[in-house]
C-alpha positions as CSV (number, residue, x, y, z in Angstrom):
1,M,83.3,-49.6,-9.5
2,A,82.1,-51.4,-12.6
3,T,78.7,-50.8,-14.1
4,D,77.7,-54.4,-13.5
5,A,78.7,-54.5,-9.8
6,P,76.4,-56.6,-7.7
7,A,74.1,-55.1,-5.1
8,A,76.2,-56.3,-2.2
9,D,79.3,-54.4,-3.5
10,I,77.3,-51.3,-4.0
11,K,75.9,-51.4,-0.5
12,R,79.4,-52.0,1.0
13,A,80.8,-49.1,-1.0
14,Y,77.9,-46.9,0.1
15,R,78.6,-47.6,3.8
16,Q,82.3,-46.8,3.4
17,L,81.5,-43.5,1.7
18,V,78.8,-42.5,4.3
19,V,81.4,-42.9,7.0
20,R,84.0,-41.0,5.1
21,Y,81.8,-38.0,4.1
22,H,79.5,-37.7,7.0
23,P,79.4,-33.9,8.0
24,D,79.6,-34.6,11.7
25,K,83.2,-36.0,11.1
26,H,84.3,-32.8,9.4
27,G,82.9,-30.2,11.7
28,G,79.8,-29.4,9.5
29,D,82.0,-28.5,6.4
30,V,79.7,-27.6,3.5
31,R,81.8,-29.4,1.0
32,Y,81.5,-32.7,2.8
33,E,77.8,-32.2,3.3
34,D,77.3,-31.9,-0.5
35,Q,79.4,-35.0,-1.1
36,F,77.4,-36.9,1.6
37,K,74.1,-35.9,-0.2
38,A,75.5,-37.0,-3.5
39,V,76.5,-40.4,-2.1
40,A,73.0,-40.8,-0.7
41,T,71.4,-39.9,-4.0
42,A,73.6,-42.3,-5.9
43,Y,72.8,-45.2,-3.6
44,R,69.0,-44.4,-3.7
45,I,69.2,-44.8,-7.5
46,L,71.6,-47.8,-7.6
47,S,69.8,-49.8,-4.9
48,D,66.5,-49.7,-6.9
49,P,66.6,-52.1,-9.9
50,E,64.2,-50.0,-12.0
51,R,66.1,-46.7,-11.3
52,R,69.4,-48.4,-11.9
53,A,68.2,-49.7,-15.2
54,G,67.1,-46.2,-16.2
55,Y,70.4,-44.8,-15.0
56,D,72.4,-47.4,-17.0
57,F,70.3,-46.6,-20.1
58,Q,71.0,-42.9,-19.7
59,L,74.7,-43.6,-19.0
60,A,74.9,-45.8,-22.2
61,Q,73.2,-43.1,-24.2
62,A,75.6,-40.5,-22.9
63,A,78.6,-42.7,-23.6
64,R,77.4,-43.3,-27.2
65,R,77.0,-39.6,-27.8
66,A,80.4,-38.9,-26.3
67,E,81.9,-41.5,-28.5
68,E,80.3,-40.0,-31.6
69,A,81.5,-36.5,-30.7
70,R,85.0,-37.9,-30.1
71,R,85.0,-39.6,-33.4
72,L,83.8,-36.5,-35.2
73,Q,86.4,-34.4,-33.4
74,Q,89.2,-36.7,-34.5
75,N,88.1,-36.3,-38.2
76,R,88.1,-32.5,-38.0
77,P,91.1,-30.2,-38.2
78,A,92.3,-29.2,-34.8
79,T,91.3,-25.6,-35.4
80,Q,87.8,-26.4,-36.6
81,H,84.9,-25.5,-34.3
82,V,81.2,-26.3,-34.7
83,Y,79.5,-23.1,-35.6
84,G,82.6,-21.2,-34.6
85,V,82.4,-22.4,-31.0
86,P,84.6,-25.1,-29.4
87,M,82.7,-28.2,-28.5
88,P,81.6,-28.1,-24.8
89,P,82.6,-30.9,-22.5
90,A,79.9,-33.5,-21.7
91,A,77.8,-32.4,-18.8
92,P,77.6,-34.7,-15.8
93,L,74.3,-36.7,-15.3
94,R,72.1,-35.1,-12.6
95,T,68.9,-36.6,-11.4
96,R,67.9,-33.4,-9.4
97,P,69.1,-29.8,-8.8
98,P,72.1,-29.6,-6.4
99,A,71.0,-29.4,-2.8
100,G,71.7,-26.1,-1.0
101,S,73.9,-25.7,1.9
102,T,70.9,-25.0,4.2
103,E,69.3,-28.3,3.4
104,R,69.9,-30.6,6.3
105,H,67.8,-33.7,6.0
106,Y,69.1,-35.1,9.2
107,Q,67.7,-32.3,11.4
108,R,64.4,-32.6,13.2
109,I,61.7,-30.2,12.1
110,P,60.4,-28.3,15.2
111,R,56.8,-28.9,16.0
112,Q,54.6,-25.9,15.6
113,P,52.3,-25.1,18.5
114,T,48.5,-25.5,17.9
115,R,46.8,-22.2,17.5
116,F,43.0,-21.8,17.6
117,N,41.5,-19.1,15.4
118,R,38.1,-17.5,15.6
119,R,36.5,-20.1,13.3
120,D,37.9,-23.0,15.4
121,W,36.5,-21.4,18.6
122,T,33.1,-20.8,17.0
123,L,32.9,-24.4,15.8
124,T,33.9,-25.6,19.3
125,V,31.2,-23.5,21.1
126,L,28.5,-24.6,18.6
127,L,29.5,-28.2,19.2
128,L,29.2,-27.8,23.0
129,L,26.0,-25.9,22.7
130,G,24.5,-28.7,20.4
131,I,25.5,-31.3,23.0
132,A,23.9,-29.4,25.8
133,L,20.7,-28.8,23.9
134,F,20.5,-32.5,22.9
135,T,21.1,-33.5,26.5
136,M,18.3,-31.2,27.7
137,A,15.9,-32.4,25.0
138,V,16.5,-36.0,26.1
139,K,16.0,-35.1,29.8
140,V,12.8,-33.2,29.1
141,T,11.4,-36.0,26.9
142,M,12.2,-38.7,29.5
143,D,10.7,-36.5,32.3
144,R,7.5,-36.1,30.3
145,V,7.3,-39.9,29.6
146,T,7.8,-40.7,33.2
147,A,5.4,-38.1,34.4
148,N,2.7,-39.2,32.1
149,S,3.1,-42.9,33.1
150,N,2.9,-41.9,36.9
151,Y,-0.1,-39.8,36.3
152,A,-1.9,-42.6,34.5
153,D,-1.2,-44.9,37.4
154,G,-2.3,-42.2,39.9
155,L,-5.5,-41.6,38.1
156,R,-6.4,-45.3,38.1
157,A,-5.7,-45.5,41.9
158,Y,-7.8,-42.3,42.4
159,T,-10.8,-43.7,40.6
160,R,-10.5,-46.9,42.7
161,G,-10.4,-45.0,45.9
162,Q,-6.8,-46.0,46.7
163,W,-5.9,-42.7,48.1
164,A,-2.4,-43.4,49.4
165,A,-1.2,-45.0,46.1
166,A,-2.8,-42.2,44.1
167,Y,-1.1,-39.5,46.3
168,S,2.3,-41.2,45.9
169,F,1.9,-41.5,42.1
170,L,0.8,-37.9,41.8
171,D,3.7,-36.8,43.9
172,E,6.1,-38.6,41.5
173,T,4.4,-36.9,38.6
174,L,4.9,-33.5,40.0
175,H,8.5,-34.3,40.8
176,F,9.2,-34.7,37.0
177,R,6.6,-32.1,35.8
178,P,5.9,-29.5,38.5
179,D,3.6,-27.5,36.1
180,Y,1.5,-30.5,35.0
181,A,-2.0,-29.1,35.5
182,P,-4.1,-32.3,35.6
183,A,-1.8,-33.8,38.3
184,L,-1.9,-30.5,40.3
185,R,-5.7,-30.6,40.2
186,R,-6.0,-34.2,41.5
187,H,-3.2,-33.7,44.0
188,G,-5.0,-30.7,45.4
189,E,-8.2,-32.6,45.7
190,L,-6.5,-35.3,47.7
191,E,-4.9,-32.6,50.0
192,Q,-8.3,-31.0,50.5
193,L,-10.6,-34.0,50.9
194,I,-8.3,-36.8,52.2
195,N,-5.4,-35.1,54.0
196,H,-7.6,-32.1,55.2
197,D,-4.8,-29.7,54.4
198,P,-6.5,-26.7,52.7
199,R,-3.3,-24.6,52.6
200,A,-1.4,-27.2,50.6
201,A,-4.5,-27.8,48.4
202,R,-4.8,-24.1,47.7
203,A,-1.2,-24.0,46.5
204,D,-1.9,-26.8,44.1
205,F,-5.0,-25.2,42.7
206,Q,-3.4,-21.8,42.3
207,A,-0.5,-23.5,40.4
208,A,-3.0,-25.4,38.2
209,L,-4.8,-22.2,37.3
210,L,-1.5,-20.7,35.9
211,Q,-1.7,-23.3,33.0
212,P,-4.1,-23.2,30.1
213,Q,-7.4,-24.9,31.0
214,S,-10.8,-25.4,29.4
215,R,-13.6,-23.2,30.9
216,R,-15.3,-26.2,32.6
217,V,-12.0,-27.5,34.2
218,A,-11.0,-24.0,35.3
219,A,-14.4,-23.5,36.9
220,D,-14.1,-26.7,38.8
221,I,-10.6,-25.7,40.1
222,L,-11.9,-22.3,41.2
223,Y,-14.7,-24.0,43.1
224,H,-12.2,-26.2,45.0
225,L,-10.0,-23.1,45.6
226,G,-13.0,-21.3,47.1
227,R,-13.6,-24.2,49.4
228,C,-10.0,-24.0,50.6
229,E,-10.3,-20.2,51.2
230,A,-13.5,-20.8,53.2
231,D,-11.7,-23.5,55.3
232,L,-8.8,-21.1,55.9
233,G,-11.2,-18.4,57.2
234,H,-11.1,-16.1,54.1
235,P,-14.8,-15.7,53.2
236,H,-14.3,-12.8,50.8
237,A,-11.6,-14.6,48.9
238,A,-13.8,-17.7,48.9
239,E,-16.7,-15.7,47.5
240,L,-14.5,-14.2,44.8
241,S,-13.3,-17.7,43.7
242,F,-16.9,-19.0,43.6
243,N,-17.9,-15.9,41.5
244,R,-15.1,-16.6,39.0
245,A,-16.1,-20.2,38.8
246,L,-19.8,-19.4,38.0
247,L,-18.7,-16.8,35.4
248,L,-16.9,-19.7,33.6
249,D,-19.6,-22.3,34.1
250,S,-23.1,-21.2,35.3
251,T,-24.3,-24.8,35.5
252,L,-21.8,-25.6,38.3
253,S,-24.3,-26.3,41.1
254,A,-21.6,-27.1,43.7
255,A,-20.3,-23.5,43.3
256,Y,-23.8,-22.1,43.9
257,L,-24.2,-24.3,47.0
258,A,-20.8,-23.5,48.5
259,R,-21.2,-19.8,47.8
260,G,-24.6,-19.8,49.5
261,E,-23.2,-21.5,52.6
262,A,-20.3,-19.0,52.8
263,R,-22.7,-16.0,52.3
264,L,-25.0,-17.3,55.1
265,L,-22.5,-18.5,57.7
266,D,-19.5,-16.2,57.2
267,L,-20.8,-13.1,55.4
268,H,-24.2,-13.0,57.1
269,Q,-26.1,-12.4,53.8
270,P,-29.2,-14.6,54.2
271,N,-31.0,-13.3,51.1
272,E,-28.1,-13.8,48.7
273,A,-27.4,-17.2,50.4
274,L,-31.0,-18.3,49.9
275,T,-30.9,-17.5,46.2
276,D,-27.7,-19.4,45.7
277,L,-28.8,-22.4,47.7
278,S,-32.2,-22.6,45.9
279,T,-30.4,-22.3,42.5
280,G,-27.9,-25.0,43.3
281,L,-30.6,-27.4,44.6
282,A,-32.8,-26.8,41.6
283,Q,-29.9,-27.5,39.2
284,R,-29.2,-30.8,41.1
285,R,-32.9,-31.8,40.7
286,R,-32.9,-31.0,37.0
287,A,-29.8,-33.1,36.5
288,E,-31.4,-35.9,38.5
289,A,-28.4,-36.0,40.8
290,A,-28.5,-37.1,44.4
291,T,-29.8,-34.4,46.8
292,P,-27.1,-32.9,49.0
293,W,-29.1,-32.9,52.3
294,H,-26.5,-30.8,54.1
295,Y,-27.3,-27.9,51.8
296,V,-31.1,-28.4,52.4
297,Q,-30.4,-28.0,56.1
298,V,-28.4,-24.8,55.3
299,R,-31.2,-23.4,53.3
300,G,-33.5,-24.1,56.2
301,V,-31.2,-22.0,58.4
302,A,-31.4,-19.2,55.8
303,L,-35.2,-19.4,55.7
304,T,-35.2,-19.3,59.5
305,A,-33.0,-16.2,59.6
306,L,-35.4,-14.5,57.2
307,G,-38.4,-15.5,59.3
308,R,-39.9,-17.9,56.8
309,Y,-40.5,-20.6,59.4
310,Q,-42.9,-22.8,57.5
311,E,-40.6,-23.2,54.5
312,A,-37.7,-23.8,56.9
313,R,-39.7,-26.5,58.7
314,A,-40.5,-28.2,55.4
315,D,-36.8,-28.4,54.5
316,Y,-35.9,-29.8,57.9
317,F,-38.6,-32.5,57.6
318,H,-37.4,-33.4,54.1
319,V,-34.0,-34.0,55.6
320,L,-35.5,-36.1,58.4
321,Q,-37.3,-38.3,55.9
322,A,-34.0,-39.1,54.3
323,H,-32.0,-39.3,57.5
324,P,-34.3,-39.8,60.5
325,K,-31.3,-40.2,63.0
326,D,-29.6,-37.0,62.1
327,G,-29.2,-35.2,65.4
328,R,-28.3,-31.8,63.8
329,T,-31.7,-31.7,62.0
330,H,-33.5,-32.3,65.3
331,F,-31.5,-29.5,66.9
332,L,-32.4,-27.1,64.1
333,L,-36.1,-28.0,64.5
334,G,-35.8,-27.2,68.2
335,R,-34.3,-23.8,67.3
336,L,-37.1,-23.2,64.9
337,A,-39.7,-24.2,67.6
338,A,-38.0,-21.8,70.0
339,H,-38.3,-19.0,67.4
340,T,-42.0,-19.6,67.1
341,G,-42.5,-19.7,70.9
342,D,-43.2,-23.5,71.3
343,S,-40.8,-24.2,74.1
344,T,-42.2,-27.7,74.7
345,A,-41.6,-28.8,71.2
346,A,-38.2,-27.1,71.3
347,C,-37.1,-29.0,74.4
348,E,-38.3,-32.3,72.9
349,F,-36.3,-31.8,69.7
350,Y,-33.2,-30.9,71.8
351,R,-33.7,-34.1,73.8
352,R,-33.9,-36.2,70.7
353,A,-30.8,-34.4,69.2
354,L,-28.8,-35.1,72.3
355,R,-29.9,-38.8,72.4
356,L,-28.7,-39.1,68.8
357,G,-25.3,-37.9,69.8
358,Y,-25.4,-34.2,68.8
359,E,-23.6,-32.7,71.7
360,Y,-24.2,-29.1,70.6
361,A,-27.8,-29.5,71.8
362,R,-26.7,-30.2,75.4
363,T,-26.7,-26.5,76.5
364,A,-30.0,-25.8,74.9
365,R,-31.5,-28.9,76.6
366,E,-30.2,-27.9,80.0
367,A,-31.9,-24.5,79.6
368,C,-35.3,-26.3,79.3
369,K,-35.1,-27.6,82.9
């Protein structure tokens, strides 16, 4: 084919040669394989204008050198050699080293199976661990945010006296943060004072005490825990809780009063009870707080048990000045009159107590007839 053959002729010739020299038509003969590759290489050069121009330039240069060698050879004697060696024939133009017989460009390369090494496994485990830690951090953060919001709502309802709403909000708070001490404390107070469930309240207070607290807050929780123990019929456990509360806060008058009542009514220790009740009432007076008349009555009972009747009578009359229609105080005055041998006054006080609705005075009143 001429050196200036058009691209269409080159392409047509390439197709004919591909069909002629394809190895599959010759049973995989190596000779035809090499010729097939040579045809493919030649077409790759001739089909590209830039490569063809370079090839034509090299071909022209080779032709010029061959012509000069032929002309010089014609001017030399037949037996003359260059440097004593005959002139070698012109080497064929090659654009790359000859392909080996094992090179088969038409075969598919088998896909290698994926293999995990130790580094790959380590990176995978670290990635999964990071995702798990991130998920846990997000959950903990969202639980805390939700718990704090519910606690704020519950505390507002608590201060307004909306007990049902407060209990619901605090329940939601403890669902997201079971160890949240402020919510446990308020939840326990509602269980104790509103729901009258000292067992559930005790569980809340005990859980709250497991968390770090200030001395004053811990003393208040221990006071409420002692009240729960007393309501459950555990006077010694109640006294222990009140003792611990007063060790943390000796100004907690409520703990003195509650311990005094437990010592008098459950532990039968009137002397210790009188000391506690007097201390608690004195602290209330110094703080200019409202007088808890119930504990004034209890102190009167302690004084009666100790035979200090005049002081007991003074406490009872102080209560009557504040609550003249309190049937229990009239009954206690009747008991005091009976201790002093004044049966007429005793029966009159029993009659008044019964008229004011204090049914415990009925048996004593019937004994007067």
